[in-house]
Every structure is written in C-alpha cells, then in structure tokens.
PAZA-806608 format. One line per field, with one value per residue (C-alpha): residue number from 1; residue in one letter; z, y, x. Coordinates in steps of 0.001 Angstrom, whole numbers, plus 500000, padded with zeros to 6 digits. Layout:
num: NUM  ...
residu: A  ...
z: Z  ...
y: Y  ...
x: X  ...
END
This chain:
num: 1  2  3  4  5  6  7  8  9  10  11  12  13  14  15  16  17  18  19  20  21  22  23  24  25  26  27  28  29  30  31  32  33  34  35  36  37  38  39  40  41  42  43  44  45  46  47  48  49  50  51  52  53  54  55  56  57  58  59  60  61  62  63  64  65  66  67  68  69  70  71  72  73  74  75  76  77  78  79  80  81  82  83  84  85  86  87  88  89  90  91  92  93  94  95  96  97  98  99  100  101  102  103  104  105  106  107  108  109  110  111  112  113  114  115  116  117  118  119  120  121  122  123  124  125  126  127  128  129  130  131  132  133  134  135  136  137  138  139  140  141  142  143  144  145  146  147  148  149  150  151  152  153  154  155  156  157  158  159  160  161  162  163  164  165  166  167  168  169  170  171  172  173  174  175  176  177  178  179  180  181  182  183  184  185  186  187  188  189  190  191  192  193  194  195  196  197  198  199  200  201  202  203  204  205  206  207  208  209  210  211  212  213  214  215  216  217  218  219  220  221  222  223  224  225  226  227  228  229  230  231  232  233  234  235  236  237  238  239  240  241  242  243  244  245  246  247  248  249  250  251  252  253  254  255  256  257  258  259  260  261  262  263  264  265  266  267  268  269  270  271  272  273  274  275  276  277  278  279  280  281  282  283  284  285  286  287  288  289  290  291  292  293  294  295  296  297  298  299  300  301  302  303  304  305  306  307  308  309  310  311  312  313  314  315  316  317  318  319  320  321  322  323  324  325  326  327  328  329  330  331  332  333  334  335  336  337  338  339  340  341  342  343  344  345  346  347  348  349  350  351  352  353  354  355  356  357  358  359  360  361  362  363  364  365  366  367  368  369  370  371  372  373  374  375  376  377  378  379  380  381  382  383  384  385  386  387  388  389  390  391  392  393  394  395  396  397  398  399  400  401  402  403  404  405  406  407  408  409  410  411  412  413  414  415  416  417  418  419  420  421  422  423  424  425  426  427  428  429  430  431  432  433  434  435  436  437  438  439  440  441  442  443  444  445  446  447  448  449  450  451  452  453  454  455  456  457  458  459  460  461  462  463  464  465  466  467  468  469  470  471  472  473  474  475  476  477  478  479  480  481  482  483  484  485  486  487  488  489  490  491  492  493  494  495  496  497  498  499  500  501  502  503  504  505  506  507  508  509  510  511  512  513  514  515  516  517  518  519  520  521  522  523  524  525  526  527  528  529  530  531  532  533  534  535  536  537  538  539  540  541  542  543  544  545  546  547  548  549  550  551  552  553  554  555  556  557  558  559  560  561  562  563  564  565  566  567  568  569  570  571  572  573  574  575  576  577  578  579  580  581  582  583  584  585  586  587  588  589  590  591  592  593  594  595  596  597  598  599  600  601  602  603  604  605  606  607  608  609  610  611  612  613  614  615  616  617  618  619  620  621  622  623  624  625  626  627  628  629  630  631  632  633  634  635  636  637  638  639  640  641  642  643  644  645  646  647  648  649  650  651  652  653  654  655  656  657  658  659  660  661  662  663  664  665  666  667  668  669  670  671  672  673  674  675  676  677  678  679  680  681  682  683  684  685  686  687  688  689  690  691  692  693  694  695  696  697  698  699  700  701  702  703  704  705  706  707  708  709  710  711  712  713  714  715  716  717  718  719  720  721  722  723  724  725  726  727
residu: M  A  E  G  D  G  V  G  P  A  R  V  G  I  E  A  G  G  E  R  S  V  A  A  W  S  I  D  R  V  D  Q  S  R  H  Y  Y  G  A  P  G  A  P  D  P  L  V  T  V  S  T  A  A  P  L  G  I  R  D  A  A  A  P  L  R  G  R  D  G  L  L  A  A  V  G  A  N  L  R  A  P  G  A  G  R  L  V  V  L  S  G  M  G  G  C  G  K  T  S  L  A  L  E  I  A  A  G  H  P  G  R  V  W  W  V  D  A  R  S  E  S  V  L  E  A  S  L  R  A  V  A  R  Q  A  G  A  D  P  G  Q  L  A  H  G  D  A  A  D  V  L  W  S  A  L  G  R  L  R  D  P  W  L  L  V  V  D  N  A  D  A  P  A  L  L  D  G  P  G  R  L  A  A  G  T  G  W  L  R  P  T  T  G  A  G  A  V  L  V  T  T  R  D  G  A  P  A  T  W  G  P  G  A  R  H  H  R  V  G  P  L  T  E  E  V  E  G  G  P  D  A  A  A  Q  I  L  L  D  R  T  G  P  A  A  G  S  P  A  E  A  R  A  L  A  A  R  L  G  G  L  P  L  A  L  H  L  A  G  T  Y  L  A  R  T  L  G  T  P  P  A  Y  R  A  A  D  T  P  V  T  F  A  A  Y  H  S  T  W  N  T  G  G  P  A  T  L  D  H  S  Q  S  L  A  R  T  W  S  M  S  V  A  L  L  E  E  R  G  H  P  H  A  R  D  L  L  E  L  I  A  S  F  A  D  A  D  L  P  Y  T  L  L  L  T  P  D  R  L  P  H  L  D  G  P  T  L  W  A  H  L  T  A  L  E  S  V  G  F  L  T  F  S  T  T  G  S  L  P  L  L  R  M  H  P  L  V  R  D  A  S  H  T  P  P  T  E  T  T  V  R  L  L  V  D  A  V  L  S  E  E  T  G  Y  P  D  D  P  S  T  W  S  M  W  Q  A  L  A  P  H  V  L  A  A  F  H  H  P  Q  G  L  R  T  V  E  L  A  K  A  A  H  F  V  T  N  Y  L  H  Q  A  G  L  L  R  Q  A  R  A  E  F  E  T  L  L  A  T  R  R  E  L  L  G  D  D  H  S  D  T  L  T  T  R  H  N  L  A  G  T  M  Q  A  Q  G  H  L  Q  Q  A  Q  T  E  L  E  T  I  L  A  V  R  R  E  L  L  G  D  D  H  P  S  T  L  T  T  R  H  N  L  A  F  V  L  Q  A  Q  G  H  L  Q  Q  A  R  T  E  F  E  I  V  L  A  M  E  R  E  I  L  G  D  D  H  P  D  T  L  T  T  R  H  S  L  A  S  V  L  Q  D  Q  G  H  L  P  Q  A  R  T  E  F  E  I  V  L  A  M  E  R  E  V  L  G  D  D  H  P  S  T  L  T  T  R  H  N  L  A  G  V  L  Y  D  Q  G  H  L  R  Q  A  Q  I  E  L  E  A  V  L  A  V  R  R  E  L  L  G  D  N  H  P  H  T  L  T  A  R  H  N  L  A  Q  I  L  W  D  R  G  H  R  Q  Q  A  G  V  D  F  E  A  V  L  A  A  R  R  E  L  L  G  D  D  H  P  H  T  V  L  T  R  D  A  L  T  R  L  S  A  E  P  R  P  W  W  R  R  F  F  G
z: 644174  643102  641041  637858  635855  632599  630900  630859  628691  625940  622678  620917  617839  614550  612253  608568  608669  612438  614798  618333  621528  624010  627760  629292  626517  624180  621039  617273  615524  612046  609733  609933  611286  613829  620360  620311  624052  625677  624717  627686  629940  632965  633000  631971  635113  633183  631732  632649  633977  635839  637971  638333  636933  633753  635138  632968  629917  631544  629986  632292  629232  627972  630996  630942  629681  629983  632556  635877  636531  635552  637713  640714  640169  639696  642723  644847  643739  644501  648012  648710  651887  651685  648615  645034  644714  641297  638845  635082  632587  629206  625780  622254  621636  621538  624009  626720  629161  629916  630356  632831  634755  634844  636292  639026  639719  639954  642603  644657  648210  648581  646739  643046  640883  637111  635061  631260  630277  626562  626938  629054  630052  631025  632799  634996  635684  636691  639022  640665  641097  642730  645103  646075  646607  648722  651024  649589  650052  646617  647350  647735  644311  642707  643689  641365  643673  642917  642420  645930  647280  645530  647075  650477  650422  649228  651854  654638  653638  655898  653945  650806  647535  643931  641306  637739  634983  631652  628177  629465  626066  626325  629722  629414  630281  633703  634471  635612  637588  638158  636530  636472  636618  639620  641625  641507  638751  638860  639566  642333  644060  647160  650656  652185  652070  648322  645024  641458  638327  634877  631378  628620  625420  626890  629027  629312  633004  632657  631883  635125  637608  639902  642181  639533  639133  635511  633845  630114  628573  625276  622852  623955  622098  622958  625010  627533  629713  628466  625907  622811  624717  626290  622871  621493  624470  623731  620366  621886  624548  621784  619430  621526  619973  616828  615130  615434  617660  620189  617819  614991  617342  618382  614743  613979  617147  616107  612666  614390  616379  619725  619790  622166  620253  616940  618682  620071  616660  614924  617581  617434  613648  613797  616536  614295  611223  613249  614522  611002  609548  606627  604137  604887  604651  601565  600354  601084  604525  607059  609982  611388  612641  609691  607146  608692  608668  605016  603996  605844  604089  600642  601390  602052  602974  605351  608117  609233  611875  614496  612824  609591  611591  613093  609755  608123  610983  610756  607036  607399  610108  607912  605012  607270  608115  604432  603676  606454  604976  606145  602833  604261  607192  605696  604630  607971  609920  607858  608328  612117  611994  610254  613397  616384  618882  621347  622310  619277  619778  617053  617461  616500  613620  612188  611505  608613  607367  607018  605620  602952  601793  605265  606900  610676  611154  608635  610221  613701  612440  611002  614190  616401  613987  614244  618024  617955  616354  618833  616723  618757  622309  623315  626359  627526  629226  630940  628277  625323  623586  622599  620840  620789  618291  619543  618788  617032  614785  614037  613236  610900  608794  608236  607419  607496  607676  604438  602828  604413  607845  607502  606210  609138  611654  610117  609926  613579  614768  612838  613773  616062  618284  619451  620310  621166  622873  625350  626683  629437  628956  625576  626805  627004  623239  622562  624805  622771  619383  620194  619853  616525  614986  616079  615134  611601  611481  612531  610633  608260  605580  606463  604485  606067  604287  604938  606396  608696  609870  610722  612823  614515  615365  617284  619082  620094  621394  623549  624896  625889  627448  629482  630870  628829  627881  626902  624692  623202  622420  620711  618597  617712  616601  614341  613029  612303  610219  608309  607603  606479  604013  602793  602872  603208  605992  605512  605150  607777  609083  609467  611346  613565  614546  615181  617268  619375  619797  621261  623640  624820  625277  627409  629475  630100  631366  628316  628014  625927  623354  623228  622805  619925  618118  618591  617410  614205  613673  614314  611697  609085  609900  609771  606322  605001  606763  608033  611526  612169  611118  614012  613660  613905  616964  618600  618139  619380  622426  623238  622798  625325  627605  627486  628088  631170  632434  632142  634158  631320  632653  631001  627602  628029  629169  626149  623809  625512  625322  621597  620890  623022  621177  617802  618900  620313  616961  614813  616937  619465  623255  624035  621608  623500  622086  623301  626742  626789  626092  628621  631180  630259  630697  634128  635128  634190  636165  639116  638667  638588  641840  640404  642432  642366  638589  638121  640331  638405  635087  636340  637694  634383  632400  634774  634426  630617  630512  632764  630366  627148  628161  631355  634949  634443  631228  631660  630726  633346  635969  635066  635517  638810  639958  639132  640661  643869  643513  643505  646547  648269  647381  648813  652065  651605  652510  653358  650048  648162  649905  648997  645342  645156  646922  644347  641438  642855  643295  639671  638320  640284  638793  635223  634991  637734  640767  638901  636001  635982  636451  639400  640982  640518  642360  645121  645515  645919  648267  650409  650671  651921  654424  655748  656069  657898  660419  659040  658923  658978  656078  654100  654530  653358  650280  649395  649689  647422  644832  644861  644311  641460  639796  640027  638213  635714  634943  636277  639070  637165  635935  637397  639010  640712  641912  643233  645330  646573  647602  649373  651429  652246  653410  655239  658643  658142  656293  657479  654203  651323  648049  645241  641888  638663  636305  633755  632940
y: 472259  469418  469893  468212  465927  466237  467519  463988  461052  461464  461948  458655  459813  459262  462193  461578  459455  459893  460163  458948  460808  462319  462190  463455  465968  465678  464783  464595  461269  462107  459445  456093  454859  455160  458051  458486  458589  461188  464441  466793  465667  463639  459980  457647  456244  453138  452118  448452  447617  444960  445743  442134  441268  439146  436313  433809  434844  433667  430354  427933  426156  429375  431160  434609  434329  436551  438966  437589  440533  443053  441298  441492  445180  446150  444095  445874  449257  448227  447166  450076  452041  455692  457578  456518  453398  454500  452247  452831  450036  451663  450399  449867  447793  444040  443930  442217  445035  443656  440121  441458  443313  440169  438183  440783  440860  437058  437034  439960  438993  441447  442975  443699  446075  446115  449123  449471  453033  452936  454608  457684  456564  453053  454450  456842  454346  451764  454135  455104  451404  450973  453824  452244  448853  450536  451916  455330  456558  456411  459802  461363  460065  462278  465335  467008  465821  462112  461613  462946  460639  457675  458370  459088  455680  453892  455693  454294  450676  448777  445533  445354  446352  446904  449105  448196  450677  448958  450512  454076  455260  458533  459814  462994  460880  460344  464057  463911  467053  467902  467083  463679  464973  467175  464277  465661  463448  460064  458341  459387  458013  456258  456140  453754  449993  449771  450568  451563  449867  451420  450057  452642  453496  456912  456586  460305  461066  464487  462799  460853  463274  463051  460427  457693  454863  453880  450578  450180  446987  446133  443221  440114  440881  440845  444021  442055  439571  436127  437784  435657  432388  433565  434595  431143  429532  431445  429685  426302  426680  426734  424103  421747  420125  419036  422391  422275  422771  425574  427026  427180  428718  431287  432183  432661  434684  436996  437353  438411  441024  439371  441024  438893  439413  438410  435384  434416  434664  432714  430004  429703  429441  426571  424805  424771  423546  420831  419742  419287  415797  415952  414755  417833  420392  422296  421092  424363  424985  425731  423316  424019  427051  426799  426555  429488  431458  430588  431505  434750  435610  435045  437568  440690  442380  440826  443314  444609  447051  445750  446998  445234  442148  442056  442738  439855  437508  438622  437908  434420  433500  434647  432612  429566  430030  430382  427156  425419  426110  429643  431548  434682  435066  437992  439888  439313  440415  443584  444259  443951  446243  448916  449430  451489  450296  449271  446142  445101  443777  441199  439559  442908  443693  440519  438435  436051  438136  441123  439140  437094  435225  433647  431469  431176  428117  429388  432838  431388  429018  432000  434058  431221  430511  434149  433845  430632  432324  435213  437939  438277  437792  437153  438528  439456  442459  441341  439166  441010  439075  441188  440723  442831  442835  443280  446928  446016  443563  446385  448715  446128  446012  449818  449569  452718  452457  451079  451080  447671  449037  451851  449550  447151  449998  451563  448211  447468  450886  450663  447070  446077  444254  447436  449063  452732  454972  456101  452538  451944  448174  448625  450868  448165  447719  451456  451852  449180  450604  454266  454360  452504  454668  457923  456794  456051  459331  461354  459377  461663  458957  457896  457985  460647  459570  460385  456904  457149  460542  458851  456252  458973  460794  457828  457241  460908  460528  457686  460002  462493  459786  458534  462039  462880  466279  468121  465268  464964  468675  468566  465599  467191  470367  468382  466333  469440  470929  467642  467335  470941  470211  466918  467684  471422  473587  472693  468910  467017  465233  468526  470020  466938  467297  471004  470205  467620  469956  472441  469673  469246  473017  472954  470038  472006  474936  477168  477993  481155  479421  476524  478897  480735  477462  476097  479294  479122  475427  476003  478729  476479  473508  475548  476763  473369  470990  472999  473727  470312  468089  465914  467329  470876  469950  468341  471495  473677  471433  471636  475384  475613  473390  475875  478796  477005  476382  480136  480957  482077  479913  481355  481466  477870  476763  478315  476567  473202  473504  474251  471384  468959  469764  469176  465947  464528  465124  463877  461139  460111  460305  457397  458201  458674  462193  463135  461738  463719  466979  466205  465573  468872  470735  469137  470367  473956  473697  472580  475518  477866  476408  474511  471427  469372  469772  468944  465838  464573  465000  463274  460351  459912  460073  457640  455069  455285  455066  452024  450325  451460  451568  449560  450413  450774  452792  456103  458058  456255  456883  460575  460895  459023  461281  464466  463178  462827  466525  467415  465199  467090  470449  469256  468272  464503  463946  460263  459424  461543  459778  456327  457321  458859  455958  453587  455814  456265  452520  451790  454675  453593  450128  451285  454516  454448  456665  459711  459992  463387  461774  459720  462848  464706  461995  461897  465694  465705  462734  464544  467482  465220  463572  467009  468087  464876  465436  463116  465975  464032  461730  464660  466591  463623  463203  466896  466944  463931  465357  468722  467126  464980  467890  470116  467523  466486  469819  472548  475089  477368  474848  475500  472056  472636  476054  474590  471952  474419  476874  474110  473271  476923  477545  474313  475685  478828  477421  474145  473807  475262  475474  472988  474637  472896  472561  469842  467554
x: 476606  478866  481956  480778  482982  481184  478122  476965  477784  480308  478424  478048  476183  478016  478343  478747  481741  482439  485382  485085  485029  487448  486871  483618  483402  480491  482331  482243  481983  483047  484566  482969  486258  487030  502527  505310  505330  507393  505753  505348  502558  501713  502643  499898  498275  497204  500581  501011  504468  506403  509441  510586  514000  513593  515699  513869  515897  519129  520175  521962  523338  524912  526372  527933  531514  534570  533173  534464  536744  534086  531485  533812  534579  530943  529926  532510  531159  527600  528602  530964  530257  529270  528095  528621  526501  525264  527101  526951  527652  528237  529162  527941  524847  525315  528208  526198  525428  521970  523343  525882  523180  521036  523928  524385  520640  520498  523221  521942  520968  518075  515137  515759  513727  514207  513098  513176  514152  513323  509906  509243  505767  506931  510006  508039  505262  507877  509722  506442  505711  509138  508312  504985  506607  509283  506593  505711  502146  500447  498878  502321  503338  500722  502767  505227  508036  507515  511275  511936  509233  510882  514277  512812  511105  514242  516310  514124  514752  517133  517512  519695  518074  519134  517474  518491  517661  518201  518538  518972  520185  518237  519443  517388  514337  515924  516068  512456  511624  515292  518616  520236  523818  522989  521558  517996  516576  514896  518243  520643  523737  522488  523965  521432  521078  520770  522444  521570  522876  522375  523017  523458  525279  526105  529226  530040  530777  529152  525828  525656  527179  530198  528657  528504  531035  531698  532549  533009  531621  533304  533600  535497  538725  542431  541936  539852  541697  540710  538447  539208  538864  535603  534271  535102  533389  530181  530101  530960  528260  525674  527098  529153  532236  530376  530987  534748  537741  538309  540900  538347  535801  538383  539115  535428  534936  537750  536149  532924  534820  534104  530658  528533  525273  526898  528448  525058  523391  526180  526189  522412  522599  525117  523170  520111  521986  523686  520288  518976  519488  521967  519385  517298  520105  521171  524551  526322  524767  527535  527564  531022  532925  535281  532463  530635  533908  534496  530952  531319  534583  533108  530383  532436  535708  538206  537478  534117  533007  530617  527459  528488  529347  525902  524194  526067  525213  521586  521516  522980  520474  517604  518985  519017  515355  514525  516361  514457  511073  510345  510450  508844  511274  513175  510080  508383  511446  511754  508045  508375  511416  509325  507237  508388  510999  508300  506407  504367  500798  501263  497854  496293  498654  500221  497144  496411  493496  495848  498796  497003  500130  500434  497795  497651  499890  502449  502574  503022  505724  507607  507284  508478  511333  512450  512255  514284  517306  517247  515656  512446  511226  507617  505812  502318  500762  497609  496029  497593  500405  503418  506713  509860  512709  516247  517120  520369  518572  516133  519018  520523  517367  517176  513460  511285  507483  506058  502639  502078  503045  500539  497802  498249  498164  495068  493274  494047  492904  489633  488864  486020  488521  490239  486927  486610  489185  486519  486120  488723  488491  490230  493034  495696  495303  495356  498406  500214  499165  499855  503669  503522  500804  502412  505923  504697  502766  505823  508485  510426  510309  506796  503589  501386  498215  494583  494105  497134  495886  492593  494428  496484  493263  491900  495171  495189  491640  492986  495709  493010  490867  493836  494392  497514  496138  499302  500461  496973  496880  500281  499194  495832  497620  499974  497090  495038  497860  498170  494460  494263  497061  495601  491877  491321  489912  486244  486521  484524  487649  489500  486566  486394  490044  489569  486494  488329  491290  488823  487728  491305  491640  488511  489806  493000  490939  491523  487846  488045  490252  487814  484865  486522  487283  483784  482115  484161  483393  479685  479513  481157  478958  475790  476745  477859  475463  472521  471213  469697  472607  473873  477392  476084  474056  477098  479164  476297  475958  479650  479719  476880  478945  481847  479469  478160  481707  482338  479225  476919  474121  471017  472697  473860  470398  468735  471169  470719  466939  467064  469470  467433  464210  465861  467557  464335  462666  465569  467175  464533  464318  466633  469433  472719  473154  469696  470505  473737  471925  469217  471961  473605  470341  469903  473344  472447  469213  471331  473688  470708  469357  466374  467273  464027  463774  467461  467188  464197  466018  469174  467153  465333  468577  470277  467487  467611  471418  471463  469079  470784  474476  474865  475793  479561  479537  481411  478263  476199  478868  478978  475213  475321  478176  476294  473069  475102  475915  472207  471638  474461  472944  469614  471328  471067  474718  474545  472831  475339  478238  476901  476570  480038  481734  480233  481295  484810  485319  484404  486481  489533  489225  488571  490571  493193  493717  495042  492619  490835  487406  488615  490088  486797  484878  487494  487407  483648  483668  486244  483854  481071  483407  484364  480748  479883  482677  485370  487867  491134  490233  488838  492073  494158  491970  492020  495824  496154  493759  495528  498916  497640  495852  498898  500950  498282  496606  498899  498507  496120  493570  490076  490016  493364  492262  489009  490774  493378  490654  488751  491829  492435  488871  488133  489050  486953  483951  482455  480593  482620  480813  481121  481502  480709  483604  483846  486714
END
C-alpha cells in the first residue's frame, strides 16, 4: 500500500468567515479573509536567491576612494598560501564595507559568489546554491551535514574562486549545524583554490575564530592615510568643480565625519540642486560645499557623532525632494522604514488604491526620487518588483510599525492578487510578505490587532505549506495566545488557529497531540454550531484523518462515511469538501485491503477534480498520487510508475525538491523502481529522501522512520510494504 501524502485535497470549503488551508491537511476556512524568518526549522526550499555579485551598482563615475592600501592588504590575505583565507572586513555601518568588497569582487580573476547574510532563509538557500554550483550533488544537500557538503565541493575546485558574505551582522546565523568560531559552521578558513570575504559590524576576533584575518574599515578621517583628501574627492566626484574648491569639499567632508555614506548622500544632494535651473530653486537651497556646510551648522551643534551626521544628511536630502515637488517624500520614506529590514514587495503594498493621497504617477515619481538620492534600491525576484531601503537610512528614521503599516499589510494579505497560501504559484508573494507581516506582529511597539492577527494567520499557513513546520508551529502557538486574549477561547478565529495548529502537529508526526486538540475543538463546535455545520464537519473529518494515521481504520472509516453523507446532502457531490472526504474514505478502503472499491473511488474523485480544479491543482495531484498507490497494491507496477513520475515532475516544479509532498512521491517512486529491478537508482533516491526528511522532519517522524526502514530492509525484502502516513 502506498505511503499516502494526504487524505486528499486540502479542504476548500469556507466556514463562517474562513481561514485558508495548510498543506495536504483538510483545513478550516474561518474568517472570510483570508516571518520573521529565522525561527528554528528547515530552510525554505522555495526561497528565490541569486549568488551573482551585484557589480551593476558600482559607478564608474564615482570610484572607490581612499582604500588603496586596504585593498592591497586584503588582496594579499585572500591570495596568501596555506590556511587563513577567511578575511573579515568590520566597521560601523556606512563606512563602505560593501563597496570595498564589490571592488575586490570586480577584480577577482575567478568565480565569485555573493551571499547576503541578513536573512537566515536567504543565507542558507544561497549557500546551498553555491554548493550546487560548485558541483555538490543536490541530494547530498538535503542531509543535515549540508555545510560539510558545501566545503567539500569548494575544496575540490582547482580554479580560483571567491565567496563574499555581505552584511553578516548576526554571525550566529553562520553557525549553521556547528560553530562558526570553531571552523564547523557555514563559513570556514579555506586552504584550497579559493577564499572567503565577509563584511560585518562585528569585528570581535572571538566571533570568527583563530583562522580569520581581520581588517577594520573606518571613516575617511585623519587616522586613514590620505583619508581627508579621499573624503573630499567623494564629494567632488558627484558634483564636479561647480560646487566649490577642494578645500571647501575637504571642510565639508570633515564636518560629515568622513563617513562614506553621508558623503555620498551629501554629494548626491548637491548634484541634484546644481542640476536644477536657478529659476526653479528655492532661494536658500544650498548649491555649494560652503552653503551646505553653513546650512548644516545652523541646524545643530558643532560636532556630531556619525549617526547624527547621517540623520542630518538624510533630513536635508528629504527637504530637497520636498522643494523639488515631492511633498510626500518624508512621509513615504518613514512609511517604508516602518516595514521590516527585508526586500519590500512595493507593488503589493504601496499602491494608489491603498495610499489615496497619491495617484499612480505621483507615487512612482516619489519612489524614483527617493531612489535617485540613494535612499532606496530597486530589484526583482522573478516577476515580483522589490525595493530595499539602506539599513542606516532606516535606522535614521526610527519608525516603528504604524496603523498605516498594519492596514497596508492586512490589505495586501487579503487581496485577490496574493491568492491562497496553498497555491504554490503565489508563494513568491507570500515569501516577500511574510517577514513584514510577522515583524509587525512581533514588534514590541506594534499594533497586535485582530486584523493583523488575521494576516499573520495566513502567513503562517504559507510557512506550513512551504514545509517550514517548526516555524509554523511556533507562529501558530503565538497567534493562538493572541487570539485567545483578543477574542476569547470560543471565537471562530481562535478555534481556526487551534485547528490549524493541530494540523501542524499532525504534519510533524505528533498524532496524539493533534487528536487531543481536535477532540476538544469538535466538542466546542458541536455545541456552538451544531453537528451539520461545515466547520464541525471539517474538524470531524480531520479527526478521522488522525485516527486513520494511528491505525484505527474502522473507526476512521465510520467517521468518514458519516461526514460524507452529510456533506453530500448539504454541499453537493462536486463540492471540494465532499471530494476531500470521498478521497479520505477511499484511502481507508485501501488500508483495509478493499482495493477494487478504493480504486473505483479514487478514479471517480480524480475525474471530478480534474474538471473542477484542473490537472495541476495540489488536490488533483494528491488523488493521482494515491491512485498510483492502489495500482501498486494491485501489482500494476508500470502503471503506478507512470502516474508517480508525472506527479513527481509537477511537484518538483511547483514545490521544489525538498517539499514534504515531493519527498513522498519520490519515496514511493523509489519503491517501485526497486520492485522493478532498478536497484541502484532506488537506493540513491531512498538515501536522498531519508536525508531530506531527517533535516526537515527529524529522525523520529513517521515519514523518516518509514524511509529508514525501507533502506534497512531492501536487501532482505524484495517488496517492502508501503505504509500510509499523511503529510
């Protein structure tokens, strides 16, 4: 009997006010509404990353200044023979660490990989991508020793290479499965053909281990050889001689503390004012170094620390934009700063219909104006446009999430454009929204409202769908506590969260916990809603599902039969919930050995789902997968293989190689390959699935145990059993 990957389609019925589903778990839909990344859990297999160095942001008209000696010293370390080619560039934000790394990357003679370390999920996905591009077997990367696999692959390379890890300001993320300082983390001193370069604010030697070489990157002041002249030249590169003499540029640079980011912003400001015809400038607009210096001095004390310097420069640049016909520049910048420090899907959040005081052309003019003075950068992931604010500009604004922030997040989450978390085609949008929704939800000064909790619920459903079960469970538990506080224990939204938390428990293999939760929810719903309410039926269905997973087949069958009869009467034969229950009943019949009856039911459900939902819908794929299991049990191995190969191909494309549903299909296909005599390929597939399941689900999860047992028994049993577990 096939290892099942679900009781059938995810429930798509809407309960009174409905939430949406989590993975192949028949789910609640309560609320007619519809991450902080980094919580413990497996890396998201669908995080979209690029490991190319962003050389396009280098400006030939504004070359790196004042770093010749540092460039030479770092280059020598990166080329040094023997151990120690882990080089750390440390310093305060805004000193130009990333610019220095870009200059080194641009001049490197070999392969360069560039990894952004600000997000745990992006960091790990990027390092796995580096490993694959360096020649590692993707199957090996599913193991818990992915960091070892990465360094084994890099160690085999014979041509020069450079791995740059930028913005590593939270070095604990680089510990991975080991410890960074001990040389067992994601980054290690290399002795092969390559080298590692890190930019960070943390320059403590103890953080990086004894094998690292350290270089401090500071402001361009008197302490740096040629620093003041280089700082002045940064201003002159942007303005030319029209803004004043080198001496005046030097005086302004000293006033700005030699901080490269502040120099860049000031120079960009003056370049824009100089480019404005005099008739269109305000009378007091600074257009020279001296005027900028004078305006600066009238606004505050004679000496400023670097954070104050940056804040003042930020404020003057915003004032310039306001003078040039962008009156909402300050408000828009502060609004953007109130979101998380992550790529912002601005076409989902900052839209004219949600910002009524700005029409489309005006909003775009403001965004591009903010980009033109260096506050923002634009990028895309796939077809999704993104923007990112420089973290120091964000820090200068000191803006916590506001009511507007929350409203924009909630509106985006509940919009038709973002779709449903159980639709993989929408996951790039959910991936982009997740850190912003969860950052607002967890912010100590945030507004943990009923509506924001609703948005957090859908984002958490996405985490479950993407296979991030431990993170999803942690978020569901926090959300449940919040909804209990805001709404009470018996509110439909609270029960929905509790119900979906039980679904995550089940997916983790904690079946008794899931059963206990569902029995409690069912009792409450029966009392509040009645036996025939769709929400009650959904909970009763999912409780039967857990009973089946624990081997209580006759009890589960009885429950499914009762639920199916009621749903046919209330919802109709072709309602997705009815199809789900009919699928579930077929799976119990299969478990009980009634194979002809089970096959007939699966075939009927599959035909109806293809018509109602389409061939590539997750529910249709689940039914097709489990029909293949019946074909296997009947001895039709070739037919079963054809079905599973088709399902696996679609799941790999939609879900990724390491999603639980993809792994289920691969496990079962490996069993067929073994039975048909393709022993070597079957063994490779079982090994890969076992490694991925250990990392994703843990050693004790039923799926992991099943694959491990299959590997153990292959040599003794030519046809090991397939057990049905769901996930």
